[in-house]
N, C-alpha and C positions, 0 to 999 in steps of 0.2 A: 694625548692632550691636544686641544685645538685652540686657535687664536682667531677671533673675528677680525677680518681685514677689510670687509666692505659689506654694505647692506643694500637690499633692494636691487636685485639684478634678475633679468629673465634667464630662462634655461638656455636660450640661443646665445645670449651674450656671454653667459658663463662658459658655455662650450667653446666659444671662439677664443676666450681669454685664458681659460684654465685647463683645457684638455691636455692630459699628460702630466699635470702637476698634482701634488698631494693636497687636494682640496675638495670640499663638498659645498653644495648650495643647500643649506638646511634652514627652513623656516625664514627664507628671504635673506639670509646672511651667508656670505662667503666665509668659510672656515678653513684655514690652512692647518695641516697636521704635521707633527713631528714624525720621523720614522719610528716604527714600532721597535720594541726591545726584542732581544734574542728569544726569551721565553715565549712571548706573544707570537713571534714568527714561527717557532717550532710547533706550537699548538695549532696554529692556523694551517700549517702545512700538513701536520698529522691528520687532521680531520678532512682537509681538502683533498689530499691524496686518496684517502679511503672512499670519499664520495665519488671522485672522478673514476677511480678504478671500478667501482660497483656500477656506476652509470654507463660507462663504456662497455663493460662486459655484458650488460643487459640491454644496451642500446636505448637508454631511457632519455637522454638529453645531453646538455652541455653544462660543465662545471666551470665557474669563473673564479679567478684569483683576486686577491686584494687589489684595490685601486681601480677596479672596473666600475665606471659610473653608470648608474641606472636612474632613469627619469621616473619619479614616483609622484603620482597625483594624489593630493589630499584636498578634496573639494575643488575650490577654485585655484588653489596653490599648487605649484610643482616644485619638487626638490630634486637634486641630483645627489644621490647617496652612494657610497662605496663601501660595501660590507667586506669582511675578511674573506668570506667564501660565499658564493651564490650558485644556485642550480636552477635551470629552466628545463622543463620537460620538452622533449623533441617536438611534439605536436603543436606547441605554442611558439616555436621559433619561426622566423621568416624563412622562406625558401632561399637557397643560394648562400652566399658568404655573409658572415656577420658584419655589421656596420663598423666603419672606422671610428666613428664618434660614439657618443653615449648610447647605451641600449635603451630602447623605448618599450621593451617588454619587461614587465615587473617579474622578478624571480618568483619561483614557487617556494623555494627554501632559501633562507638567509642565515648565515652563521656570523655572529659578532663575538669577538674575544675582548673581554674587558681589560683595558690597560691600567697599570697602577695609578695613573693620574686622572683617569676618567671619573667624571661625576656620575654616580649611580643614578641620580635623577635624570640626567641627560640621556644616559644609556637606555633607561626604561622608556623615556619619551620617544627615542628613536625606534625602539621596538614597536611601540604603539603606532608610530607613523608608518613603519614598514607594513604592519598589519592593515592599517586603514587604507594604504595604497594598493592592497590586493595580494600581498604575500600570504601564502597559506600557513607556513610554519617558520618560526624564528628559533634558532638554538642560540642561547646566550651563555657563553662559556666564561666562568669566573676562575682564572688560574689560582688566585689566592686561596679561595675556599675549596677549590678542586670540585666544583659542581657545574652541572649543565642545567639551565632552565629551559623547558620546552614551552614555547608560547604559540597560541593559535588565536583565531579571531575572538574567541570567548575569553581570552586572558591567559594567565599563567595556568598551564595544564598540569605540569609536574616539575619537581626538582629532583634531579638524579645525582647520586653521589658515587664515589669510587666503590666498585663492586657491582654497580648497576650496569645495565646495557641500554644504550641509546638506539632507538628504533626509528626507521625512516618513513613508516606508513603515515599518511597515504601518498606522499610525494615520491618516496623511494621504496616501493613495496619490497619487503624482504631484507632491506638493509638493517644490519645489526652491528653495533660497535661497542665493545666494552669501554667504559670510561677510562680504565687503566691504559688503554692504547692511545687515547687522546692526550693524556698527560705524561706519557713515556718520553724520556729524553728532555723533559722540561723541568 
C-alpha cells in the first residue's frame, strides 16, 4: 500500500531526497510504501533466488532485489520504480561497478508481487508503464489467486496457475520454474 507524500519532482531531486527510502516516483508523485508482509516477502525471495541462481549459473546478467530504483522513461516523463525482483542481461549493463544511485538501465524482466492492499488498477497501470519504458517481460504474481500473469509489449500473454510452469524465454532462455515452487512456504 502506498501513500502520496509529494507531487511534481524531478528524478534528480527524488534521488537526492529519497535514495534508500521505501518510495517511488510514479507519474510525477512521490509514493511512500509500507514494508511488505511475510507472504509477499517469501514469494519474492522464492522467485528472485531462482532467477539469480539460473542467471549466475549461465552468466546471463544481474538480478536485483526489492527496493532497487530504476529510472523508467515514458515519453517526456520519467519515473523511479522499484519492483520486487528485476533482471538485466549482462550485455546491457555498464562496464565496471554498478552505480550507487538509481539504475538508469531499464530491466529486461520485472517481477511484481501483488500485496493485499494494492489496487489492481494501479498494479496493472504500473505493468503498462514498465512495458512502455522498455521492459520486455513483466511477471505479475497474485498470491491470493496463486496465479502468475505474463505480460509483454503486446499485453497480457498468458495466465499461469498451479501445475503450470513459468518459462523465462526470451530474457532467460531455458529458465523453467513450476508455480508450486513460487508459492511454497507462502
